[in-house]
C-alpha positions in Angstrom: -301.5 -15.7 54.4 -299.6 -12.4 54.9 -301.3 -9.0 54.4 -299.5 -5.8 53.3 -299.4 -4.4 56.8 -298.0 -7.6 58.2 -295.4 -7.8 55.4 -294.4 -4.2 56.0 -294.2 -4.9 59.8 -291.9 -7.9 59.2 -289.7 -5.8 56.9 -289.6 -2.9 59.4 -288.8 -5.3 62.3 -286.1 -7.1 60.3 -284.3 -3.9 59.3 -284.9 -1.6 62.1 -285.3 -3.4 65.4 -281.9 -4.2 67.0 -280.0 -1.7 64.8 -281.5 1.3 66.5 -280.8 -0.1 70.0 -277.0 -0.2 69.8 -275.7 0.9 66.4 -275.6 4.6 67.1 -273.0 4.0 69.7 -271.0 1.4 67.6 -270.9 3.7 64.6 -269.9 6.7 66.7 -267.1 4.7 68.3 -265.8 4.1 64.7 -266.2 7.6 63.1 -267.5 10.1 65.7 -270.1 12.5 64.4 -269.0 11.7 60.9 -271.0 8.4 61.4 -274.0 10.6 60.4 -272.7 10.5 56.8 -272.5 6.7 57.0 -276.1 6.6 58.1 -277.1 8.8 55.2 -275.2 6.6 52.7 -276.9 3.5 53.8 -280.4 5.0 53.8 -279.8 6.0 50.2 -278.3 2.6 49.2 -281.3 0.9 50.8 -283.7 2.3 48.1 -282.3 0.3 45.2 -281.5 -2.8 47.3 -285.0 -2.9 48.8 -286.6 -2.2 45.4 -284.5 -4.9 43.7 -285.5 -7.6 46.2 -289.2 -6.5 46.1 -289.1 -6.8 42.3 -287.6 -10.2 42.4 -290.0 -11.4 45.1 -293.0 -10.2 43.1 -291.9 -12.0 40.0 -290.5 -15.2 41.6 -292.4 -15.8 44.9 -290.7 -18.8 46.5 -289.5 -19.9 49.9 -286.0 -19.9 48.6 -286.0 -16.1 48.4 -282.6 -14.8 47.2 -281.3 -18.4 46.8 -284.1 -19.0 44.2 -283.1 -15.9 42.2 -279.5 -17.0 42.2 -280.5 -20.4 41.0 -282.5 -19.0 38.1 -279.7 -16.7 37.1 -276.5 -18.7 37.8 -277.4 -22.2 38.7 -277.4 -24.4 41.8 -273.9 -23.6 43.0 -274.6 -19.9 43.3 -278.0 -20.7 44.9 -276.3 -22.8 47.6 -273.7 -20.1 48.3 -276.5 -17.5 48.8 -278.6 -19.8 50.8 -275.9 -20.9 53.1 -274.7 -17.3 53.7 -278.2 -16.2 54.8 -279.1 -19.4 56.6 -275.9 -19.4 58.7 -275.8 -15.6 59.2 -278.9 -15.8 61.3 -277.6 -18.0 64.1 -274.4 -16.0 64.2 -276.3 -12.7 64.4 -279.0 -13.8 66.7 -276.8 -13.8 69.9 -275.6 -10.3 69.0 -279.2 -9.1 68.6 -280.4 -10.7 71.8 -277.4 -9.3 73.7 -278.2 -5.8 72.5 -281.5 -6.1 74.3 -279.7 -7.8 77.3 -277.6 -4.7 77.7 -280.7 -2.6 78.1 -282.1 -5.0 80.7 -278.8 -5.0 82.5 -278.7 -1.2 82.4 -282.2 -1.1 84.1 -282.0 -4.1 86.4 -278.3 -4.6 87.1 -276.5 -7.9 87.0 -274.1 -7.0 84.3 -273.0 -9.7 81.9 -275.0 -12.4 83.6 -278.2 -10.5 83.1 -277.4 -9.7 79.5 -276.7 -13.4 78.7 -279.7 -14.7 80.5 -282.0 -12.2 78.7 -280.5 -13.3 75.4 -281.1 -16.9 76.1 -284.7 -16.3 77.0 -285.4 -14.2 73.9 -284.0 -16.9 71.6 -286.3 -19.5 73.3 -289.3 -17.3 72.9 -288.7 -16.6 69.2 -288.2 -20.2 68.5 -291.5 -21.1 70.2 -293.4 -18.3 68.4 -292.2 -19.5 65.0 -293.3 -23.0 65.7 -296.8 -21.6 65.5 -296.4 -20.6 61.8 -296.4 -17.4 59.8 -299.9 -16.4 60.7 -299.0 -16.2 64.4 -295.7 -14.5 63.8 -297.2 -12.0 61.3 -299.9 -10.8 63.8 -297.3 -10.5 66.5 -295.1 -8.4 64.3 -297.8 -5.8 63.7 -298.0 -5.0 67.4 -294.2 -4.9 67.7 -293.9 -2.6 64.7 -296.5 -0.2 66.2 -294.6 -0.1 69.5 -291.3 0.4 67.7 -292.5 3.4 65.7 -294.1 5.0 68.7 -291.0 4.5 70.8 -288.6 6.0 68.3 -290.7 9.0 67.4 -291.1 9.7 71.1 -287.4 9.4 71.8 -286.4 11.6 68.8 -289.0 14.3 69.2 -288.6 14.7 73.0 -284.8 14.5 73.0 -284.0 16.9 70.1 -284.8 20.1 72.1 -281.8 19.2 74.2 -279.5 19.1 71.1 -276.1 20.8 71.2 -274.5 21.6 67.8 -271.2 21.7 69.7 -271.4 17.9 69.8 -270.6 17.9 66.1 -267.1 19.1 66.7 -264.7 17.6 65.8 -266.8 16.1 63.1 -264.3 13.4 62.0 -262.0 12.8 65.0 -260.8 9.5 63.5 -260.3 10.9 60.0 -262.7 10.9 57.0 -261.5 7.4 56.1 -263.3 6.1 59.2 -266.7 6.6 57.4 -266.0 3.4 55.4 -265.6 1.2 58.5 -268.7 2.9 60.0 -270.6 1.9 56.9 -269.4 -1.7 57.4 -270.7 -1.6 61.0 -274.1 -0.1 60.0 -274.7 -2.8 57.3 -276.1 -4.8 60.2 -278.8 -2.2 60.7 -279.8 -2.2 57.1 -279.7 -5.9 56.4 -283.2 -7.3 56.3 -284.6 -6.2 52.9 -284.0 -9.7 51.7 -285.4 -11.4 54.7 -289.1 -11.2 53.7 -288.4 -12.5 50.1 -288.4 -16.1 51.6 -292.0 -15.4 52.7 -293.1 -13.9 49.3 -295.2 -16.9 48.5 -297.1 -16.4 51.7 -298.6 -13.1 50.5 -302.1 -13.3 49.0 -300.9 -11.5 45.9 -297.1 -11.3 45.9 -296.8 -9.3 42.7 -298.9 -6.5 44.2 -298.5 -6.9 48.0 -294.7 -7.3 48.4 -293.7 -4.1 46.6 -296.3 -2.2 48.6 -295.1 -3.6 51.9 -291.5 -2.8 50.9 -292.3 0.8 50.0 -294.0 1.4 53.3 -291.0 -0.1 55.2 -288.5 2.0 53.2 -290.1 5.3 54.2 -290.6 4.3 57.8 -287.1 2.9 58.2 -285.3 5.8 56.5 -287.0 8.5 58.5 -286.7 6.7 61.9 -283.0 5.8 61.4 -282.0 9.2 60.4 -284.0 10.8 63.3 -282.6 8.5 66.0 -279.0 8.8 64.7 -279.2 12.6 64.7 -280.7 12.7 68.1 -278.1 10.3 69.6 -275.2 12.4 68.1 -276.5 15.9 68.9 -277.9 15.1 72.4 -275.6 12.5 73.9 -272.3 14.0 72.5 -268.9 12.5 73.1 -270.3 10.0 75.6 -272.0 8.1 72.8 -268.6 7.1 71.3 -266.7 6.9 74.6 -269.0 4.4 76.2 -270.0 7.0 78.8 -273.3 8.8 78.8 -275.7 6.8 76.7 -272.9 4.6 75.2 -274.3 1.3 76.4 -278.0 2.0 75.8 -278.4 5.2 73.8 -282.1 4.8 73.2 -282.8 4.5 77.0 -280.7 7.6 77.6 -282.6 9.6 75.0 -285.9 8.6 76.6 -284.6 9.5 80.0 -283.5 13.0 78.8 -286.7 13.6 76.8 -289.4 12.1 78.9 -287.9 11.5 82.4 -289.2 9.2 85.1 -288.4 5.5 85.2 -287.7 5.4 81.5 -284.8 3.0 81.7 -287.2 0.2 82.7 -289.6 1.2 79.9 -286.7 1.3 77.4 -285.5 -2.1 78.6 -288.9 -3.6 78.0 -289.2 -1.9 74.6 -285.7 -3.1 73.6 -286.7 -6.7 74.5 -289.9 -6.4 72.3 -288.0 -4.8 69.4 -285.4 -7.5 69.5 -288.2 -10.1 69.5 -289.5 -8.4 66.3 -286.2 -8.6 64.5 -285.4 -12.1 65.6 -288.9 -13.2 64.8 -288.6 -12.0 61.2 -285.2 -13.5 60.7 -286.0 -16.8 62.3 -289.1 -17.1 60.1 -287.2 -16.2 56.9 -284.2 -18.4 57.7 -286.4 -21.4 58.6 -288.3 -21.1 55.4 -285.1 -20.8 53.4 -283.6 -23.8 55.0 -286.6 -25.9 54.0 -286.3 -24.6 50.4 -282.6 -25.4 50.4 -283.4 -29.0 51.5 -286.0 -29.2 48.8 -283.6 -28.0 46.1 -280.7 -30.2 47.2 -278.5 -27.4 48.6 -279.0 -28.9 52.1 -279.9 -32.5 53.1 -283.4 -33.5 52.1 -284.3 -33.9 55.8 -284.7 -30.1 55.9 -287.3 -30.0 53.1 -290.4 -30.5 55.2 -292.3 -27.1 55.5 -291.1 -25.6 52.2 -294.6 -25.2 50.7 -296.5 -21.9 51.1 -298.3 -21.9 54.5 -296.4 -24.9 55.9 -294.3 -24.6 59.0 -290.6 -25.5 58.5 -290.1 -26.9 62.0 -287.0 -29.0 61.3 -285.2 -26.1 59.7 -286.3 -23.8 62.5 -284.9 -26.1 65.2 -281.5 -26.2 63.4 -281.4 -22.4 63.3 -282.3 -22.3 67.0 -279.7 -24.9 68.0 -276.9 -23.1 66.0 -277.9 -19.8 67.6 -277.8 -21.4 71.1 -274.3 -22.7 70.3 -273.2 -19.2 69.2 -274.4 -17.8 72.4 -272.6 -20.4 74.5 -269.4 -19.5 72.5 -269.8 -15.8 73.3 -270.3 -16.6 77.0 -267.3 -18.8 77.1 -264.9 -16.5 75.2 -266.1 -13.1 76.2 -266.3 -12.2 72.5 -267.9 -8.8 71.9 -271.0 -8.1 69.8 -269.0 -6.0 67.4 -267.3 -9.1 66.0 -270.6 -10.9 65.6 -272.1 -7.9 63.9 -269.3 -7.7 61.3 -269.2 -11.4 60.7 -273.0 -11.3 60.1 -272.7 -8.2 57.9 -270.1 -10.1 55.7 -272.6 -12.8 55.1 -275.4 -10.4 54.1 -273.0 -8.4 51.9 -272.5 -11.6 49.8 -276.2 -12.2 49.7 -276.7 -8.7 48.4 -273.9 -9.0 45.9 -275.2 -12.2 44.3 -278.9 -11.3 44.7 -278.4 -8.0 42.9 -276.3 -9.7 40.2 -279.1 -12.1 39.7 -281.6 -9.3 39.4 -279.5 -7.6 36.7 -279.8 -10.8 34.7 -283.4 -11.7 35.5 -285.3 -8.4 35.4 -286.5 -7.0 32.1 -283.9 -4.9 30.1 -284.7 -1.2 30.1 -287.0 -1.4 33.1 -286.7 0.8 36.2 -286.3 -2.3 38.3 -283.3 -3.4 36.3 -281.7 0.0 36.6 -282.2 -0.1 40.3 -280.6 -3.6 40.3 -277.5 -2.2 38.6 -277.2 0.5 41.2 -277.6 -2.2 43.9 -274.9 -4.3 42.4 -272.4 -1.5 42.3 -273.3 -0.6 45.9 -272.8 -4.2 47.0 -269.4 -4.3 45.5 -268.5 -1.2 47.5 -269.8 -2.9 50.7 -267.5 -5.9 50.0 -264.6 -3.5 50.0 -265.5 -1.7 53.2 -266.3 -5.0 55.0 -262.7 -6.1 54.4 -261.3 -8.9 56.5 -264.7 -9.9 57.8 -265.5 -11.3 54.4 -263.1 -14.2 55.0 -265.6 -16.1 57.1 -268.3 -15.6 54.4 -265.9 -16.9 51.8 -265.3 -20.0 53.9 -269.1 -20.6 54.0 -269.3 -20.0 50.3 -266.6 -22.6 49.7 -268.4 -25.1 51.9 -271.7 -24.6 50.0 -270.0 -25.0 46.6 -268.2 -28.2 47.8 -271.5 -29.6 49.1 -273.3 -29.0 45.8 -270.4 -30.5 43.9 -270.4 -33.6 46.1 -274.2 -34.0 45.6 -273.8 -33.6 41.9 -271.1 -36.3 41.8 -273.3 -38.6 43.9 -276.2 -38.2 41.4 -273.9 -39.0 38.5 -272.7 -42.2 40.2 -276.2 -43.2 41.1 -277.5 -42.7 37.6 -274.9 -44.9 35.9 -276.3 -48.3 34.9 -275.0 -51.4 36.6 -272.3 -53.2 34.6 -272.4 -56.9 33.9 -269.4 -58.8 35.2 
């Protein structure tokens, strides 16, 4: 069973890991120093989102997570849409996450794209193997990874900030104030994850008490560390952050090199690999459990259902996630597709999960409660995220249409099967 520290570590890893490796550069490329506003917006929006999912998980602990809440509120079709969006977002996002770490390894060891792709492939194999051991193994692993993550980011921020230059804030919005919206869309990747642990809620000893506590700890840690590393990256690395120059490919490594010195690039590469393992570990665990629950509930073939019970290992679902992730990586290698496209496609899926999840919370949580008020704020925020994500929602809508069609087909099959045979 999961403890509060393990649950907090899984949330921190799911939200914080790969986002801090590459997102400061991606956001700066979009909005320049004004990306700091986007960081602040998403830290604030994380509070009602995280609180909403924690409240739902505490009341309805189930392997289906957000899909279960959508089913309770709106029925099986909405549940399938949410479940498919999350389940399929993970194998799309996994190569991007692994490639972020691969860039750090390539920065330290050389080898360029080949090194980055090879690193990504190895990371995906390791995470799959680790989750085959079950939640107890992955939960303990996550505690160590979270401790490393916090130590690394505090060190990078505190040691680099003395080298800050306020001149790096000018011009503050070189691409116009409108660019803050697209920067928010990019950064959704870094703040997606508050929903990931809901699929593991039933694995806590006391979900109603432990999940909100774990989420509260994660909120404080994530908010402070994200704002600190974003500020340090902007103030210390300056225009090179956005231009792909100084620190543009691996900003965390550059901050450590400036603040600590020595052979920090190698250390940062190793840390980036471990941080990415933490994020992928949390998402693979959540997606695998969700896939089993979707098979149990009829939103995926019944073959997926094994492992849906609390404490069970959903190996079939996990192997499907791993196979789809490997296919995505092969596609990236064959086409040269950049990680930014994968990030935005994944963000589109998570935005839909947030939208339907917060809508379900508004319906399910007690009227007049603080949790329901937070859910209303989360719903309004999710609608805003749909707007700023723009065209990248199209892929998500295709997934939603496929999920709805699958449920409709299954319902039709059940009706036909239930009709009595007619005498001729």
